[in-house]
C-alpha positions as CSV (number, residue, x, y, z in Angstrom):
1,M,-13.6,-29.3,18.7
2,R,-13.3,-28.3,15.0
3,L,-14.2,-30.3,12.2
4,A,-13.1,-30.1,8.4
5,P,-16.4,-29.8,6.6
6,L,-15.5,-33.6,4.7
7,A,-15.1,-34.4,8.6
8,A,-18.3,-33.2,9.5
9,A,-20.1,-34.5,6.4
10,L,-18.9,-38.1,7.3
11,L,-19.7,-37.8,10.5
12,P,-23.1,-39.3,10.2
13,L,-22.1,-42.3,8.5
14,A,-19.6,-42.9,11.0
15,F,-22.7,-43.6,13.6
16,S,-24.9,-45.7,11.0
17,G,-23.2,-49.1,11.8
18,C,-23.6,-48.7,15.2
19,G,-27.4,-49.0,16.4
20,A,-30.1,-47.1,14.4
21,P,-29.2,-44.3,12.7
22,Q,-29.7,-40.8,14.4
23,E,-32.3,-38.8,12.4
24,R,-31.8,-35.3,11.5
25,S,-34.8,-32.8,10.9
26,R,-36.7,-32.3,7.5
27,L,-35.8,-28.7,8.2
28,E,-31.9,-29.1,8.4
29,D,-31.8,-31.3,5.5
30,Q,-33.9,-29.2,3.3
31,S,-31.5,-26.2,4.6
32,R,-28.5,-27.9,3.5
33,R,-29.3,-28.2,0.0
34,V,-29.6,-24.6,-0.6
35,V,-26.7,-23.4,1.6
36,P,-22.9,-23.8,0.6
37,L,-20.8,-26.2,1.9
38,P,-19.2,-24.7,5.3
39,A,-15.6,-23.7,5.6
40,C,-15.3,-24.4,9.1
41,V,-17.1,-26.2,11.7
42,F,-17.5,-25.8,15.3
43,H,-18.9,-28.4,17.7
44,L,-21.5,-26.7,20.2
45,P,-22.2,-28.3,23.7
46,A,-25.2,-30.4,24.4
47,R,-28.1,-28.2,25.1
48,R,-30.9,-29.0,28.0
49,A,-33.4,-31.4,27.3
50,E,-36.2,-28.7,27.6
51,S,-34.7,-26.9,24.9
52,A,-35.1,-30.2,22.3
53,G,-37.1,-29.5,19.1
54,T,-36.4,-25.6,19.3
55,M,-34.5,-23.7,16.4
56,R,-30.8,-22.9,18.1
57,R,-29.6,-19.6,18.2
58,L,-25.7,-19.2,18.1
59,R,-24.9,-16.7,21.0
60,D,-22.4,-13.5,20.5
61,T,-19.6,-15.3,21.9
62,E,-20.0,-18.5,19.7
63,I,-20.1,-16.4,16.6
64,A,-16.9,-14.9,17.6
65,N,-15.3,-18.2,18.5
66,L,-16.6,-19.3,15.0
67,I,-15.3,-16.7,12.9
68,F,-12.0,-16.6,15.1
69,P,-10.7,-19.7,16.9
70,S,-8.5,-18.0,19.2
71,F,-11.3,-15.7,20.5
72,D,-11.1,-16.3,24.1
73,P,-14.9,-16.9,24.9
74,E,-15.4,-16.7,28.9
75,K,-12.7,-13.6,28.8
76,R,-14.0,-12.2,25.3
77,L,-10.8,-11.2,24.1
78,L,-9.4,-11.4,20.5
79,P,-5.8,-11.3,20.1
80,K,-4.0,-9.0,17.8
81,S,-3.8,-10.1,14.1
82,A,-5.9,-12.9,14.7
83,P,-6.5,-15.1,11.7
84,V,-10.1,-16.1,10.9
85,C,-10.9,-19.9,11.0
86,T,-10.3,-20.4,7.3
87,G,-6.8,-19.0,8.0
88,E,-7.2,-15.7,6.4
89,S,-5.6,-12.6,8.1
90,L,-8.8,-10.5,7.4
91,L,-7.8,-8.0,10.1
92,E,-4.6,-7.0,8.0
93,A,-6.4,-6.8,5.0
94,P,-5.6,-3.9,3.0
95,E,-9.3,-2.7,3.6
96,L,-8.7,-2.7,7.5
97,A,-4.6,-2.5,7.6
98,D,-4.8,1.2,9.1
99,G,-7.6,0.4,11.9
100,K,-7.6,0.6,15.3
101,P,-9.3,-1.5,18.1
102,V,-13.1,-0.1,18.6
103,R,-11.9,0.1,22.3
104,G,-8.9,0.2,24.4
105,G,-5.8,-1.6,23.0
106,W,-5.2,-5.6,21.9
107,P,-6.3,-7.8,23.1
108,L,-9.8,-6.4,22.3
109,A,-12.2,-6.7,24.5
110,E,-15.5,-7.5,22.3
111,K,-18.9,-6.8,23.1
112,E,-22.4,-7.8,22.1
113,E,-22.9,-4.1,20.4
114,D,-19.8,-5.3,18.0
115,L,-22.2,-7.2,16.2
116,L,-24.5,-6.7,13.6
117,Y,-26.8,-9.1,12.1
118,G,-28.5,-9.1,9.1
119,S,-31.5,-11.5,7.9
120,G,-31.1,-14.8,5.6
121,G,-33.2,-17.5,4.5
122,D,-32.5,-21.2,5.2
123,R,-31.6,-20.7,8.8
124,I,-28.3,-18.4,7.6
125,K,-27.1,-15.6,9.2
126,V,-25.0,-12.5,8.0
127,V,-22.6,-11.2,10.5
128,W,-20.3,-7.9,10.8
129,L,-17.7,-8.1,13.6
130,R,-16.7,-4.5,14.0
131,A,-13.6,-4.5,15.3
132,L,-11.8,-1.8,13.9
133,V,-12.1,1.9,13.8
134,F,-10.6,4.6,11.8
135,G,-10.0,8.1,11.1
136,D,-12.9,8.7,8.7
137,G,-15.7,7.5,11.0
138,T,-16.0,4.0,9.7
139,V,-15.2,0.9,11.3
140,G,-14.4,-2.5,9.8
141,G,-14.0,-6.0,10.2
142,P,-15.0,-9.4,9.4
143,L,-18.6,-9.9,7.6
144,A,-19.7,-13.7,7.5
145,I,-22.1,-16.0,6.3
146,V,-23.0,-18.4,9.6
147,R,-25.3,-20.9,10.7
148,G,-26.3,-22.6,13.8
149,T,-27.5,-26.5,13.7
150,E,-28.5,-28.4,16.9
151,R,-25.0,-29.8,16.9
152,F,-22.5,-27.3,15.1
153,A,-22.3,-23.7,14.3
154,E,-21.1,-23.5,10.8
155,L,-19.4,-20.6,8.6
156,Y,-19.5,-20.5,4.7
157,A,-17.3,-17.7,4.3
158,A,-16.0,-14.8,5.5
159,G,-14.1,-11.1,4.0
160,P,-13.1,-7.8,5.2
161,Y,-16.1,-5.3,5.2
162,R,-15.5,-1.5,6.2
163,G,-18.6,1.0,6.8
164,H,-20.6,3.3,9.0
165,T,-21.5,1.7,12.4
166,D,-24.9,3.5,12.7
167,R,-25.7,3.2,8.6
168,V,-25.0,-0.2,7.5
169,S,-27.8,-2.7,7.0
170,L,-27.0,-6.7,5.8
171,G,-28.8,-9.1,3.9
172,T,-28.8,-12.0,1.8
173,Q,-30.2,-12.8,-2.1
174,R,-30.9,-15.1,-4.4
175,M,-28.9,-15.5,-8.1
176,G,-30.4,-18.4,-9.4
177,P,-28.3,-21.0,-7.3
178,E,-26.2,-18.4,-6.0
179,L,-25.8,-16.9,-2.8
180,L,-25.0,-13.4,-2.5
181,V,-24.4,-11.1,0.5
182,T,-25.5,-7.5,0.1
183,A,-24.2,-5.2,2.6
184,E,-25.3,-1.6,2.2
185,D,-24.2,1.5,3.8
186,D,-27.0,4.7,3.4
187,G,-25.4,8.0,3.8
188,C,-29.0,9.7,2.3
189,T,-31.0,8.8,5.2
190,G,-31.5,11.7,7.4
191,R,-29.1,14.3,5.2
192,K,-29.2,17.8,5.3
193,P,-31.4,19.9,2.6
194,G,-28.8,20.8,-0.2
195,E,-26.4,18.4,0.9
196,A,-24.8,15.8,-1.5
197,C,-24.5,11.9,-0.3
198,E,-23.9,8.4,-1.7
199,N,-26.1,5.2,-0.6
200,V,-23.8,2.3,-1.5
201,M,-24.3,-1.5,-1.6
202,G,-21.7,-3.7,-2.1
203,V,-22.2,-7.2,-3.4
204,F,-20.5,-10.5,-1.5
205,L,-20.2,-13.7,-3.5
206,P,-18.9,-16.5,-1.6
207,R,-16.3,-18.7,-2.8
208,S,-13.9,-21.5,-1.1
209,G,-14.3,-19.9,2.6
210,E,-13.9,-16.4,1.0
211,L,-16.5,-13.3,1.2
212,R,-15.8,-11.6,-2.3
213,R,-17.0,-8.4,-2.9
214,V,-17.9,-8.8,-6.9
215,V,-19.9,-5.0,-7.6
216,D,-20.9,-2.0,-5.9
217,V,-23.9,-0.9,-6.5
218,L,-25.0,2.9,-6.2
219,A,-28.7,2.7,-4.9
220,E,-28.6,6.3,-4.3
221,R,-26.7,9.5,-5.4
222,I,-27.2,13.1,-4.9
223,A,-25.0,16.3,-6.2
224,Y,-25.5,19.7,-7.3
225,A,-24.4,22.0,-9.6
226,G,-24.9,25.7,-10.3
227,Q,-25.9,25.3,-14.1
228,G,-26.2,23.4,-17.1
229,E,-29.9,22.9,-18.6
230,R,-31.9,25.6,-20.2
231,G,-34.4,27.2,-18.4
232,A,-33.1,26.3,-15.1
233,E,-33.4,28.1,-12.2
234,G,-30.8,28.6,-9.6
235,T,-28.8,25.0,-8.2
236,L,-29.4,22.1,-10.0
237,Q,-30.1,18.7,-8.2
238,Y,-29.2,15.5,-9.8
239,R,-30.6,12.5,-7.8
240,L,-29.8,8.9,-8.6
241,T,-32.1,5.7,-7.9
242,S,-31.8,2.4,-8.6
243,A,-33.7,-1.0,-8.1
244,P,-31.5,-4.2,-8.3
245,E,-33.6,-7.9,-9.5
246,Y,-32.0,-10.4,-8.9
247,R,-32.0,-13.1,-11.7
248,D,-30.7,-16.5,-12.9
249,D,-28.4,-14.5,-15.6
250,G,-27.5,-12.0,-13.0
251,I,-28.4,-8.4,-11.3
252,H,-30.7,-6.5,-13.4
253,L,-30.3,-2.9,-12.1
254,V,-32.5,0.1,-13.3
255,E,-31.0,3.0,-13.0
256,N,-33.1,6.6,-12.5
257,V,-32.0,10.0,-13.1
258,R,-33.8,12.9,-12.5
259,I,-32.4,16.3,-12.8
260,T,-34.6,19.5,-10.9
261,D,-33.9,23.2,-10.2
262,E,-34.6,24.9,-7.0
263,S,-38.1,26.0,-7.9
264,G,-38.6,21.8,-8.1
265,T,-39.6,21.9,-12.0
266,E,-38.4,18.6,-13.2
267,L,-35.7,19.2,-16.2
268,R,-34.7,15.8,-17.5
269,V,-35.2,12.3,-16.5
270,L,-33.4,9.3,-18.4
271,E,-33.2,5.5,-17.1
272,R,-31.3,3.0,-18.3
273,E,-31.2,-1.1,-17.4
274,R,-28.1,-3.0,-16.4
275,L,-27.2,-6.4,-16.6
276,F,-24.2,-7.5,-14.2
277,A,-23.5,-11.2,-15.3
278,L,-21.5,-13.6,-13.6
279,S,-18.4,-15.0,-15.1
280,D,-16.6,-18.5,-14.6
281,K,-14.0,-16.7,-12.5
282,G,-16.5,-15.4,-9.9
283,T,-16.2,-11.7,-11.0
284,M,-19.2,-9.5,-12.2
285,A,-19.2,-6.8,-15.2
286,S,-21.5,-4.4,-16.2
287,S,-23.3,-4.7,-20.0
288,D,-23.1,-1.1,-20.2
289,P,-21.5,2.6,-18.0
290,P,-23.2,3.6,-15.5
291,L,-26.4,6.0,-16.1
292,W,-24.7,8.5,-13.4
293,D,-21.4,9.2,-15.8
294,T,-24.0,10.5,-18.6
295,A,-26.1,12.3,-16.1
296,V,-22.6,14.2,-15.3
297,K,-21.7,14.9,-18.8
298,L,-24.8,16.9,-19.2
299,K,-23.9,19.7,-17.1
300,F,-21.4,20.2,-19.2
301,E,-23.0,20.3,-22.3
302,K,-24.1,23.8,-24.1
303,P,-27.4,23.5,-25.1
304,D,-27.2,27.0,-26.6
305,T,-24.4,25.9,-28.9
306,P,-26.2,25.6,-32.6
307,R,-25.8,22.3,-34.9
308,A,-23.7,22.5,-38.1
309,R,-26.6,22.6,-40.7
310,P,-26.1,19.7,-43.3
311,P,-24.8,20.8,-46.8
312,R,-27.1,21.8,-49.2
313,R,-28.2,19.5,-52.3
314,P,-27.3,21.0,-55.5
């Protein structure tokens, strides 16, 4: 049985007039204060008496059924074009429109390996159901914030996400009162020497049951150029690294670019702090342009070019 959020909120009140009120755990009450209101609620079957008092862990089939109400938990089958519980057709979103089922055809035979979990505080979890595969080797599907209580499975927001199945790590961050979801697609770990790469972290914001991608952060980028710095030997390496800090006023991103030549000599170091502030419309914009754009321009400058001399005073 699925309940609307308002119905779920009023359910304890309905029983309060009949006998003694049912106690809720302090942990659950505290957790409710720091997570968004659920967009979807799924009633869970009662557990055995010996399990009482322990933290409930949602099974893979329960999570899949929470995200997709038309999912068959017994046969573990997901129908084609199944909408998520909020009514959105995420499998047909532009980011996922060209995807094919990860195995076989429709209906998709879901397996435990299709779910990727990310830890979050306050008993919430970030999950990515990898249902589709693409020609470039990436996979995609709904990214969602879920939480299990003793009686209910709750979904707070869901949105489309696409990345490399063996590179993505998920997590949550607090930015003042806001709960953010991060999905980092690391393409630099394990790279070969001399190979360019990118490590991109998508930042998502839950709003009205929708998990919106508000900004992409370059956690790391490595590129190479044949020339561009005075006194350089051979091919130059441009390496960007960044460190985000989540504060009440937004995401403070400290970017660092180091330029080295083939001998390992450090030719130039640049650093900049940017602020991504959240607007009233639920979007984020940067206070400054990316430092990488400045570093790339340096490759095409000619340091040998003499500057014009100022006119002499009479």
